[in-house]
Every structure is written in C-alpha cells, then in structure tokens.
Steps between C-alpha positions, in 0.01 A plus 500: 500500500340368183202272504628320192794381707264364764302299249819375334633381834193291564564323169866461599404336827302240311737435209799482732339208677454672835200300607329403822691245697483327836854432615631386836596784727514621854155516654366840598495553874196689621573807708300619801140571404525301178382154410703230329457520122402202290491486121325263265413485132193373320333522163145612442283500191393839369175427310533783248857407416425128485842436645670470836663786687782482754421627849754559777354505850677667792341431837540496879656163574559261783836331546608278214551506127813519287711816511500650150569822315230596253565694182878529519641612162822635355364852552264484798533355849250232599279493807535244777215282618412156633372297207171320570524565873174435689266798512475673833187408691183701457355700213684788336414789270581435135661755268498436125812659351570596138834664421621592155437657165431326172838323481610494862744232602364239743516519876610859545257527792636243741610782729143621558362146524750409770442822691123453496538143624723611786219728617227236496363517144485227239626656175420336168726637226347434160740471206339566160637329189813661361458717193787497254609793288296350216182476711396866488175405326406295808575775750170694501317184610711496817299798620189286551672164549709598803208597726350166403822326602473649849136401539577151372781468755263591782244248376759222486629580849146492635459150358841371606465311828861572602451877478130565549507408868766765564354783291242734646264558208372820660849655502629497142693788347671567168835671446638591159800678353504656151256306278425295810382825660263549207374146557423537869314825437296306248416241765331764718303647211718730290424461129707621210349731241588338164516836322744638755708183485510500121648851517762417764773484236400815314763777486535658843337206678666299776454134402794287607508241220456732202843447343450123518151525351618731222792276406263202482224689314248458782208737444325586826201621300435135414482370857210296632312794648241289682763301688712805578194673647350205683459485875741271685348580839559220751299564819725261692778762489463724807785747437725600211847656503643617168866598479602701192195376306514523122220651289361707787373765257312242292247400766139604468439774760153359567639158588756654734228700674304179561781320686400423858795286614781670694761595240854628542716644222877516553747669267872431535687828482391862493296695244816605316644145481194276445468383139199669334362157409498398868391828663168423667415788733178578311353163602468609862270784401277265299477198735286580807684462829825393335844606615804608301859491619840564344827359629783750443843349452366205301445431130300245305816286494475480880224241451747266329697240692829598665787497252818306558827694547594451135154597376605839363791339313267239347261770382783709358637200312157429353446864407209531743401784730723479806233687699320168529750413772542850640284694741458874552783637716658154496252374756490130584223319314450251780424788736267651241318168480435531871369854456269396217381187675441691825262734314319205347487294820365792701206528260438125486523469877242773554251338265574126521659434840351759736145478368431156644 
C-alpha cells in the first residue's frame, strides 16, 4: 500500500468531478434507539482565509424535510438524510468534524456525521478549500488555517439564531481524521515544533506529503515558523478525538503535557499495518489522562466513504490503488464504519451526554 497512490487518488477524485451533491433519494429510516437524521448546508467566513467555507451539518431532526442523498459520486455511495428538516427540540452537544488530508475530496465524512446525528449530536463537517496538484506551496499554511476554520465555524454557529438555540455551548467536542486529527489536537493546546516539522520530510522521516512537496520544490525549512508554532487553543472545545492524526511526532512535548481537556487517540489498524506517518501511540504517553486505542481489522482507508460495487474497477482503470475500496480480510466497510463510530460515540457520550 503506497502513500503516493493515496495522494494521487485524492487528486483523481477532484479532477474526475466527483463533488459534493444533494440528490433526491430515499429518506433514512431511524432504527430503535436512534433519532431521525437531518442534513443542511451553510457557508461561514473564515477570517484568516478571507473567504467562505462550506459546512455540512448533520443533526437530530423532527419530521419533515426533503429526502436526499449527500455526497453520492461515481466511486463512493452517498449518505441519506432529510434536507433542512426541523431540528429536534431541545439543546444538543455539538461536534466539530474535520476529515481529510491536504487534498482530500469533499464530503468523505458523511457517514460519521449521520451516525453522530442519529445518536443525538449535532455534527458540523467543515470542508477546507481544495488544493490542486499545483498548490503545494499553499499546503503548509493549512496546518494553522484548519484549526482556525473549526473555531470560526463554532463562532458562526453561536451567532446563528437557527442553530444557537439548539446547541449546548457547554458540550462542544472536536473530532478529526488525518490532518483533521492534527487540527483538533491543536484546538486543545497541542503546538507544533517548527524545527521538527521542517525535518518531517528528511530521509527516514514519515511526512505524508513529501513527494508532492519535493516535486513542487517546497522547502519546509522556509515555512512561517511563528504560525506553525502558534497556539490554536480554543477553550470552548471540551474534548478532542483524533483518528490517525498526521504529524504526531512534530508536536512540542511541552505543549502536549499541558493539555487538560479529555483527549482520545484512535489508530485504524494494528502496529504492523498503521502507516508510519499516522502512527500516534506516543501521544498517549505525552498527553496527561489521554487514551489510545487501535482498531484491528481496519485501515486508514476505512475512514473513507463506502465504495460502490464497481469501485475497484474504476480505480483499476484509472491506475489507482484498488485498496482504497478494499478492507482487510474483505470486511464490509459499512460495518467498519459502525465499529469506528461506536468507539467515537462511546467517548463523546461519556463526556458530552452523560456529564449533564
């Protein structure tokens, strides 16, 4: 399984036109113990970017709304929801969600947003601007911009009269996958060491975007060290969950030791299958009171949306890594999504639902 293939696929998903869509579909029927799932989209202004960002909100809903499928593409299956259905009565915990690497395709995280909503959480999935193959020089800035995107989303939701009355400001969590995992750790106080980051593409290091940077002549020694190292701490975030976080060896140990928010680190796979650039077990030893869990039988591709039956054929035709649509031991990705989301929901429930 080569990382280069993973990065190439993310470009393929963009250039092939597989973008976010809301299309009519069969509405999702809530099962026992679940709430009806609503979905809505909005745009918020991220001050540092001086541009708008797309946000997809999954939430517990009352009856109503238009039955849609979100994020259906030629490769990935979409997720069902009731578009703009009324929010369920009462206030709900909010989870800010960031899923993706530097060039991740949009809306790969509908599965976790829907699952969170079915269990009583409002999930705000923040989609950063797309980076093209020619945008490698812009990529290092994403490290400090993406935590800001999440904080800006929370600020906008607090000001929005439609949402603010249904969000419990004392029960806000952050969930991130890959670079999103790096971002949510930043929100609870983790700070990158610019020297360590600048060496993340040295021979023998585990940086994930090194081939892209090298091809585009991006010199990590020339990064904005002050911005890389800055604190993005947002005291409104009560708990952080990082799944396969990138750059885990580039954090300042002192900043990790100072984290006081409950923090959970989750790696998809086992020590012998986790990509070196995503292996994050050392974080648990450095963050006081944190927990670390692995999920055997999964891979980092398990966090992607469920592939369509012809997904492997599409990837083969495009010369991409067919493992993107394959799971260890041929397990069903939809079932793996339930396993992953169960781990996440158990943590969020303990800290955001059962604490009030």
